[in-house]
C-alpha positions as CSV (number, residue, x, y, z in Angstrom):
1,X,163.0,-147.8,-12.3
2,X,159.5,-146.5,-12.8
3,X,156.4,-146.0,-10.7
4,X,153.0,-145.4,-12.3
5,X,151.1,-143.0,-10.0
6,X,147.4,-142.2,-10.2
7,X,145.4,-139.5,-8.4
8,X,142.3,-137.5,-9.1
9,X,141.6,-139.6,-12.3
10,X,145.0,-138.6,-13.7
11,X,148.2,-140.5,-14.1
12,X,152.0,-139.7,-14.1
13,X,155.0,-141.9,-14.7
14,X,157.8,-141.4,-12.3
15,X,161.3,-142.4,-13.4
16,X,164.1,-142.7,-10.9
17,X,167.4,-144.4,-10.3
18,X,168.8,-143.1,-13.6
19,X,170.4,-139.9,-14.9
20,X,168.4,-137.6,-17.2
21,X,170.3,-138.5,-20.3
22,X,169.3,-142.2,-20.0
23,X,165.8,-141.7,-18.8
24,X,164.5,-139.2,-21.4
25,X,163.9,-140.7,-24.9
26,X,164.6,-138.7,-28.0
27,X,161.3,-139.5,-29.6
28,X,159.4,-137.9,-26.7
29,X,161.0,-134.6,-27.7
30,X,160.2,-134.7,-31.4
31,X,158.9,-131.4,-32.8
32,X,158.7,-130.0,-29.2
33,X,159.7,-126.5,-28.2
34,X,160.9,-126.7,-24.6
35,X,160.0,-124.0,-22.1
36,X,161.8,-124.6,-18.8
37,X,160.6,-122.8,-15.7
38,X,163.1,-122.6,-12.9
39,X,164.5,-120.5,-10.0
40,X,167.6,-118.4,-10.5
41,X,169.8,-120.7,-8.4
42,X,168.9,-123.8,-10.4
43,X,169.3,-121.9,-13.7
44,X,172.9,-121.1,-12.5
45,X,173.5,-124.7,-11.4
46,X,171.9,-126.7,-14.2
47,X,171.9,-124.5,-17.3
48,X,174.8,-126.3,-19.0
49,X,173.5,-129.8,-18.1
50,X,170.0,-129.1,-19.5
51,X,171.2,-127.3,-22.6
52,X,173.5,-130.2,-23.4
53,X,170.7,-132.7,-22.8
54,X,168.3,-130.9,-25.2
55,X,171.0,-129.8,-27.6
56,X,169.0,-130.6,-30.7
57,X,165.8,-128.9,-29.6
58,X,164.7,-125.3,-29.1
59,X,164.9,-124.4,-25.5
60,X,163.7,-121.2,-23.7
61,X,164.0,-120.5,-20.0
62,X,161.8,-118.5,-17.6
63,X,163.5,-117.7,-14.4
64,X,161.7,-117.0,-11.1
65,X,163.1,-115.6,-7.9
66,X,164.8,-117.9,-5.4
67,X,161.6,-118.6,-3.3
68,X,159.7,-121.7,-2.3
69,X,156.4,-120.2,-3.3
70,X,156.6,-118.4,-6.6
71,X,153.0,-119.5,-7.6
72,X,151.7,-116.0,-6.9
73,X,149.5,-113.6,-8.9
74,X,152.5,-111.3,-9.4
75,X,154.7,-114.1,-10.8
76,X,151.8,-115.4,-12.9
77,X,151.2,-112.0,-14.5
78,X,154.9,-111.7,-15.4
79,X,154.9,-115.2,-16.9
80,X,151.9,-114.5,-19.1
81,X,153.6,-111.4,-20.4
82,X,156.7,-113.4,-21.3
83,X,154.7,-116.1,-23.1
84,X,153.0,-113.5,-25.4
85,X,155.8,-113.9,-27.9
86,X,155.4,-117.6,-28.5
87,X,153.5,-119.0,-31.5
88,X,150.2,-120.9,-30.9
89,X,151.0,-123.1,-33.8
90,X,153.8,-125.0,-32.2
91,X,153.9,-127.9,-29.7
92,X,155.5,-127.2,-26.4
93,X,156.9,-129.1,-23.4
94,X,156.6,-127.1,-20.2
95,X,159.3,-128.4,-17.7
96,X,159.3,-127.5,-14.0
97,X,162.8,-127.5,-12.7
98,X,162.6,-125.8,-9.3
99,X,160.9,-125.3,-6.0
100,X,157.4,-126.5,-5.1
101,X,155.9,-123.2,-6.3
102,X,157.6,-123.7,-9.7
103,X,155.9,-127.1,-10.0
104,X,152.5,-125.5,-9.2
105,X,152.7,-122.6,-11.6
106,X,154.0,-124.8,-14.4
107,X,151.2,-127.3,-14.0
108,X,148.6,-124.5,-13.8
109,X,150.1,-122.9,-17.0
110,X,150.0,-126.1,-19.0
111,X,146.3,-126.6,-18.0
112,X,145.0,-123.1,-19.0
113,X,147.4,-121.9,-21.7
114,X,146.5,-121.4,-25.3
115,X,149.9,-122.8,-26.1
116,X,149.5,-126.5,-26.7
117,X,151.9,-128.7,-24.8
118,X,152.7,-131.2,-22.1
119,X,153.8,-130.9,-18.5
120,X,157.0,-132.5,-17.1
121,X,158.7,-132.2,-13.8
122,X,162.4,-132.6,-13.0
123,X,162.5,-132.2,-9.2
124,X,165.5,-130.6,-7.5
125,X,164.4,-131.9,-4.1
126,X,162.0,-134.4,-2.6
127,X,160.0,-131.4,-1.5
128,X,159.4,-130.4,-5.2
129,X,158.9,-134.1,-6.1
130,X,156.0,-134.6,-3.7
131,X,154.5,-131.3,-4.9
132,X,154.3,-132.9,-8.3
133,X,152.2,-135.7,-6.8
134,X,149.5,-133.3,-5.5
135,X,147.0,-132.8,-8.3
136,X,145.8,-129.3,-7.3
137,X,147.8,-126.5,-8.9
138,X,147.3,-123.2,-7.1
139,X,148.0,-119.5,-7.8
140,X,147.9,-117.6,-4.6
141,X,147.8,-114.0,-3.3
142,X,150.8,-113.3,-1.1
143,X,151.5,-117.0,-0.3
144,X,148.5,-117.7,1.8
145,X,145.3,-117.0,-0.1
146,X,144.5,-119.4,-3.1
147,X,142.7,-117.5,-5.8
148,X,143.1,-119.8,-8.9
149,X,143.2,-123.6,-9.0
150,X,143.4,-126.4,-11.6
151,X,143.8,-130.1,-11.3
152,X,146.9,-131.3,-13.2
153,X,149.5,-134.0,-12.7
154,X,152.8,-134.0,-14.8
155,X,152.8,-136.4,-17.6
156,X,156.3,-137.5,-16.5
157,X,158.5,-136.9,-13.5
158,X,162.2,-137.6,-13.7
159,X,164.3,-137.9,-10.5
160,X,168.0,-137.6,-11.2
161,X,169.8,-138.2,-7.9
162,X,172.8,-136.1,-9.0
163,X,170.5,-133.1,-9.2
164,X,168.6,-133.5,-5.9
165,X,169.5,-131.4,-2.8
166,X,173.3,-132.1,-2.5
167,X,173.8,-129.2,0.0
168,X,173.3,-129.5,3.8
169,X,170.2,-127.3,4.0
170,X,168.6,-129.2,1.1
171,X,169.2,-132.5,2.9
172,X,167.4,-131.2,6.0
173,X,164.5,-130.0,3.8
174,X,164.2,-133.4,2.2
175,X,164.5,-135.3,5.5
176,X,161.6,-133.1,6.8
177,X,159.5,-134.4,3.9
178,X,160.0,-138.0,5.0
179,X,159.6,-137.2,8.7
180,X,156.2,-135.5,8.1
181,X,155.0,-138.3,5.9
182,X,156.1,-140.9,8.5
183,X,154.5,-139.0,11.4
184,X,151.2,-138.8,9.6
185,X,150.9,-142.4,8.3
186,X,154.0,-144.6,8.9
187,X,155.4,-144.9,12.4
188,X,157.8,-147.8,11.5
189,X,159.4,-145.5,8.9
190,X,159.8,-142.8,11.6
191,X,161.7,-145.2,13.7
192,X,163.8,-146.2,10.7
193,X,164.7,-142.6,10.0
194,X,165.7,-142.1,13.6
195,X,168.1,-145.0,13.4
196,X,169.3,-144.4,9.8
197,X,170.2,-140.7,10.3
198,X,171.7,-140.5,13.8
199,X,174.0,-137.6,13.0
200,X,174.8,-134.9,10.4
201,X,177.5,-137.0,8.8
202,X,175.2,-139.9,8.1
203,X,172.6,-137.5,6.7
204,X,175.2,-136.1,4.2
205,X,176.3,-139.4,2.8
206,X,173.0,-141.3,2.5
207,X,170.5,-140.5,-0.2
208,X,166.7,-141.0,0.1
209,X,166.1,-142.8,-3.2
210,X,165.6,-146.1,-1.3
211,X,162.5,-144.6,0.3
212,X,160.9,-143.6,-3.0
213,X,158.4,-146.4,-3.2
214,X,157.1,-145.8,0.4
215,X,156.9,-142.0,-0.1
216,X,155.0,-142.3,-3.4
217,X,152.6,-144.9,-2.1
218,X,151.7,-142.8,0.9
219,X,151.1,-139.7,-1.2
220,X,148.9,-141.7,-3.5
221,X,146.6,-142.5,-0.5
222,X,147.1,-139.6,1.9
223,X,149.0,-136.9,0.0
224,X,146.5,-134.0,0.8
225,X,146.5,-134.9,4.5
226,X,150.3,-135.0,4.6
227,X,150.7,-131.7,2.9
228,X,148.0,-130.0,5.1
229,X,149.7,-131.1,8.3
230,X,151.4,-127.9,9.6
231,X,150.0,-125.7,6.8
232,X,148.0,-123.3,9.0
233,X,151.0,-122.9,11.4
234,X,153.3,-122.3,8.5
235,X,151.1,-119.7,6.9
236,X,150.6,-117.8,10.2
237,X,154.3,-116.8,10.0
238,X,153.6,-114.9,6.8
239,X,150.9,-112.9,8.6
240,X,153.0,-112.1,11.7
241,X,155.3,-109.2,12.2
242,X,159.0,-110.1,11.6
243,X,157.9,-113.4,10.1
244,X,160.0,-112.4,7.1
245,X,163.1,-113.0,9.2
246,X,162.5,-116.7,8.9
247,X,163.3,-118.4,5.6
248,X,160.4,-120.1,3.8
249,X,161.7,-123.5,4.7
250,X,162.1,-122.5,8.4
251,X,158.5,-121.4,8.4
252,X,157.5,-124.7,6.9
253,X,159.5,-126.7,9.4
254,X,158.4,-124.8,12.5
255,X,154.8,-125.0,11.2
256,X,155.0,-128.8,11.2
257,X,156.6,-128.9,14.6
258,X,154.0,-126.6,16.2
259,X,151.2,-128.6,14.7
260,X,152.7,-131.7,16.2
261,X,152.8,-130.2,19.7
262,X,149.2,-129.0,19.4
263,X,148.1,-132.4,18.2
264,X,149.7,-134.3,21.1
265,X,148.3,-131.8,23.6
266,X,144.8,-132.3,22.3
267,X,144.9,-136.1,21.7
268,X,147.4,-137.2,24.4
269,X,148.9,-139.8,22.1
270,X,152.0,-141.6,23.6
271,X,155.2,-140.2,22.1
272,X,158.3,-138.9,23.7
273,X,158.8,-135.4,22.2
274,X,161.9,-134.7,24.2
275,X,164.3,-137.2,22.4
276,X,162.6,-136.4,19.1
277,X,163.4,-132.7,19.5
278,X,167.0,-133.5,20.7
279,X,167.4,-135.6,17.5
280,X,166.2,-132.8,15.3
281,X,168.5,-130.3,17.0
282,X,171.4,-132.6,16.7
283,X,170.8,-132.9,12.9
284,X,170.8,-129.1,12.6
285,X,167.1,-128.3,12.3
286,X,166.2,-124.8,13.7
287,X,164.0,-125.9,16.5
288,X,163.7,-122.6,18.5
289,X,160.9,-120.1,18.0
290,X,162.5,-116.7,17.2
291,X,162.5,-114.1,20.0
292,X,161.9,-111.4,17.4
293,X,158.4,-112.8,16.7
294,X,155.5,-112.2,19.1
295,X,154.1,-115.5,20.2
296,X,150.8,-113.9,21.1
297,X,150.4,-112.3,17.7
298,X,151.4,-115.5,16.0
299,X,148.8,-117.6,17.9
300,X,146.1,-115.0,17.1
301,X,147.0,-115.4,13.4
302,X,146.8,-119.2,13.7
303,X,143.3,-118.9,15.1
304,X,142.3,-116.4,12.4
305,X,143.6,-118.7,9.6
306,X,141.6,-121.6,11.0
307,X,138.6,-119.4,10.7
308,X,135.0,-120.4,11.3
309,X,135.6,-124.1,10.6
310,X,137.7,-124.1,13.8
311,X,139.2,-127.6,13.1
312,X,142.6,-129.0,12.1
313,X,143.7,-132.4,10.9
314,X,145.0,-134.6,13.8
315,X,146.5,-138.0,14.5
316,X,145.2,-140.9,16.6
317,X,148.8,-141.5,17.4
318,X,152.2,-141.1,15.7
319,X,151.9,-142.7,12.3
320,X,148.1,-143.0,12.3
321,X,145.9,-140.4,10.7
322,X,142.8,-139.4,12.7
323,X,139.8,-137.1,12.5
324,X,139.8,-133.3,12.5
325,X,139.8,-131.7,15.9
326,X,138.4,-128.5,17.2
327,X,141.1,-125.9,18.0
328,X,140.9,-124.2,21.3
329,X,143.1,-121.3,22.4
330,X,143.9,-123.0,25.7
331,X,145.3,-126.1,24.0
332,X,147.4,-123.9,21.7
333,X,148.8,-122.1,24.7
334,X,149.6,-125.3,26.5
335,X,151.2,-126.8,23.4
336,X,153.5,-123.8,22.9
337,X,154.5,-123.7,26.6
338,X,155.5,-127.4,26.4
339,X,157.4,-126.8,23.1
340,X,159.2,-123.8,24.6
341,X,160.1,-125.7,27.8
342,X,161.6,-128.6,25.8
343,X,163.6,-126.1,23.7
344,X,164.9,-124.4,26.8
345,X,166.0,-127.7,28.3
346,X,167.9,-128.6,25.1
347,X,169.7,-125.3,25.1
348,X,170.6,-125.5,28.8
349,X,172.0,-129.0,28.3
350,X,174.2,-127.7,25.5
351,X,175.9,-125.2,27.7
């Protein structure tokens, strides 16, 4: 199955519901030298599969650290040094096979490199899939400060369900992608997720491919808004002492949750956060704010990152995107108090 996706006057063709060996045509690879950019864990997991797939073509690998955001100046410098040895006379195919940061840095590379070639993405999660749908490719300083940007969609995206997030943590990361998208612009889908994934067992045995069309359509219209929801709260963890104790995906998840609580505090839209948080906890999401991180310092960093603009994206109600709202410290404090009280209630009921 295929979806033709258009954004920022660019186009990508998404192929899904097939394994890679049947979805990639040999003539697309003619006279191409493949450079595959990946993380260490995905190199270990998929090296043999990919080498077999491209057996008749030259393949080189560049391996990043096992991090969500490898699109940093440090990694960019190392990548440029590695590419110095490649001829400018050949045609290349730059393939992103990794986290969201791998997708960004691969797309940026193909746009600015003197090496002629095309940009493909083979997502290893729905998190990296939706990153491919956002046209802006960014190189940042220390995860939080974008310093270089280009607009570039992959020519092709291939989703092989056998390669996407088979492990428990990966399933939670992907479910978060759909929850955030549903909260921002599709309330019926949020209810569907709640019913479809009532427990961890159901989450393990059900894949998300059936929701591909909805996910892609919403990103075509509201992709930037979906991705920005929770961004400031996530990045504040990188600026806060002991924030490194949280994994990158935990920072991302808690950033989304804390943005939700602030949003409901400001706009008072009707939604029962208590059962929602109970559901997340039941599925295994890390809902509790770590005791080792100062809430006061974290809130100060949220306000600092918002800066002079002083506004954040908000919702009219769950599933309906609204206007930006001014962020006030008193609303942040109230939101965090509500969040912490719900978490305490959940913990006490478990004892």
